[in-house]
N, C-alpha and C positions, 0 to 999 in steps of 0.2 A: 504494500500500500504506500502510495506516495506521501512523504512527510508534508505536513502543512507548511505553507509559505516557502516551498521549494522553488527556487528560481533557476535551477539547472537548465542550461540550454538557451536561456534568454540573454539577449544583448541589451544593455541599458546605457544610454547616452545621458550624462549628467553635466549640465553647464555649470560653471562656477564651482567646480568640484576639487580645486586644489587646496581648499581650506573650509572651515566652518560647516554649515549644514550640508552643503553639497558633498564635501569630503566624507562626512559621517554617513550619508546615504550611500555613497559609492562603496564604502567599507562594509556596510550592512548588506548591500546587494551581493557583494562578492562572497561574504560568509554564507549566504543562502544559495550560492552556486552560480551566480550570474557572471557573464563577461561584461566588464564595465569600462566605459570610456571616460577618462579623466580629462576635463577640458577647462582651460581658462586662458588668459592672455599670454602667460609666460610658460614656455615649454619646460624649462628646468623645474619649476614648481610642480607642474603636472607630472613630470617623470619621477620626481621624488615620491609622490603619493602612489603612483602606479607601481614603482619598484617595491614599496613597502607592502602593498596589497598582494603583489605576486609572491613575495617572501612569506607572508602570513598564510597564503593559500597554496603553498607549494605542493601539497598532497591532495588537493581537492579540485573540484571543477572551476571554482572561482578564478577569474583572471582579469587583468587590467592592462589597458594601453593608454598612452598619453597622446593627445592631439591638441595643439594650441589653437585658440580661436578667440578673437575679439568679437563679442556678440553685437557690438555696435556697427559692425561691418557686414553688410549683406553678402558680399562676395565670400568672406571668410566663413559665413554660415553654410553656404553651399559647399565649399571645400570641405568643411567638417563632415557634413553628411556623406559626401562622396567618398571621403577617406574611410569612414567607418564601414559603409556598405561594401566598399572594395575589399576591406580586410576581413570583415566578419559576415558579410552577406545580407544583413538585415539590422533593423532596430526595433526591438519589441517594446521597450519602455523609453520614453523621453521625459526627462526631468528638467524643467526649465527653472533653474535656481539663480543664475547670474542676474544681477540687478545693480542699479546705481542710485545714489541719492546725493546729487551735487549741491543741494540747497538745504539749509537748516535755518528756519525762522518763518515768520509770517508770510503768507502767500502774497500779501500786498508789496513785499520787497523782492520777490523773485524776479530775476531777469529772464528774457525770452530764451536765451541759450540754455539755461539750467532747466527751464520748464520743458523745452523741446527735447533735450537730451533725456530727461526722465521718462517721458512718454515714448520716445523712440526706442530706447533700450528695454524698458520694462514692459512695454505693451506691443508696439508695432513690430519689433524684431522678434519677439516671442511668437507672434502670429506667423511671421515669415518662416521661422524655423519649423513650426508645426506644419506649415504648408509644404515644406520640403520633405518632412518625415512621414506624414500621415498617408500619402498615396501608397507608399510601400506597405504600410500596415494594412491598408484596405485590400491590397492584392492578396494578402495572406489571411484576411478576415480575422485579424487579432492584433490588439495593441492597447497600450495604456499611456496616457499623457498625464503628467503630474506637474502642475504649476505651483511653485512656491510663492505664495502670496504673503499676507501679514494681517494680524488683527487690526493694524492701522487702517485697513480698507473697510472696516466695519464701523468706524466712528470718526468724528472730526478730530483735528489735531491743530494745536497752535503753531507748532514748529515743523511738522512733517507733512504739510498739506499736499504738496505735489506728489510725494512718494505715496501717501495714503490713497490719493486718487488713482495712481497707476496700479496699486495693489487691488483696489476695488474693481478696476477694469479687468484685471487678471481673473477675478472671480467670475465676472460675466463672460469672459472669454472661455473659461472652462465650461460654463453652461451652454454657450453657443456651439463649441466643439462637440460637446456631448450630443446635442440635437442633430447637428449636421453629419457627424461621422458615426453615430450610433448604429445606423442600418448596416454599417460595415463591420460591426462588432468591435468598435474602438471605443474605449472609455476615456473620459477626460474629467479630471478632478483638480481641485486646488487644496493646498494645505496652508492654513493661516497660523503660523507660529506667533506666540507672544514674544516677550523680550527674552532673547536667547543670547548667551555669552559667546558672541562671535566677534571677530575683528570688525565686521561691517557695522555692528551695533555698539562698538566700544565706547563711543562718545556718550551713550545713554547709561550703560551699566557701570562705567567707571566714574560717573558723576554720582557722588554720595547721595544727593537729594533725589535724583531720578531713580536711583536703585532702591532707595528706601521707599519711595512711593510705589514702585512696582511690587516690591516684596510685601508691602502692606495691602496692595490691591489684589494680589493673587491668593486665593484661599489656601493653596498649598504652601504659601509662605516662602517661596524661593523663585529665583529666575530659572529659565530653562537652560539646558546644555544641548549642544548639537545632537547628541545621541537620543535625546528625548523625542526628536522628530522622526527618527528612523523607523520605528515600528509602524507608524501610519504609512510611511512611504513604501515599506515592504508590502503591507496589506494591499495597497492600491496597485502594485505591480504584479502581485501574485494571483493565481487562479481563485483563491479564496475571496478576492475582491471583485470578482467578475460581474457582479450585479450592482456595483456601486458606480454611478456616473453622474456628472453634472453637479457634484456636491462641493461645498467648501468645508473642509474638516478642520475645526479649530483645535489647536494644541497649545494651550496657553496657561496651564495651571489653574484654570477656572476664572481667569480675570474677566472675560466677557460675561460669564454667568453672574459674576459679582457686580457688574455694572460700573466698574471703576476704570479710570484711564491713567496712564503714566506719562503721556507726552502732550 
């Protein structure tokens, strides 16, 4: 009988996976038997993660390769997909984790460049990458897309408005992809983490006041670690998640349920 959450034989492409949540998801997928593609802007950082995964899974089916890609560049997105399919023949799971947040402060003060970059990278190019990958999934009538959103997309924010808007758009993108591609047996979901201790969110969790607010707002009384997101990511990639689509799965220590905010 096949073990639950077994990803053996699946190929997973995870953007922004040289560190943080993306890295933790890649490591978890490999432990479950998947072949994982580590991708971010810097090849050396990707290769370091891929080498560590391969060493940890030397006796198992899990495997990793490194492919550099700047997700703000549409040509590099196509090259990324072409490289993966040439090497491993398919992409079963696409995890869109890479994101930017070039502006911190009220939206009244954001300049056009920061606004446009936030939406281009976090929304427009996520759709472009999906449109490169999903036709191959449709041919095999199987696939899963996981968009890493944020609880910021569920509420207003004084200082993270543009980022929050882009993450709300990702939730809607997951719903639309689910409707459009569901007839091809492709699932699309979003994960909305709370405040997780990553380099990306360092400005928040290293700020004593912001950290204290978050810890007080979360019923579990602590911030998240990247590994806290991996269980949901594995479920959404595995056969056990085959009837879940169009959803935003909140993983935030209970913060949204408690109705508090930290930003």
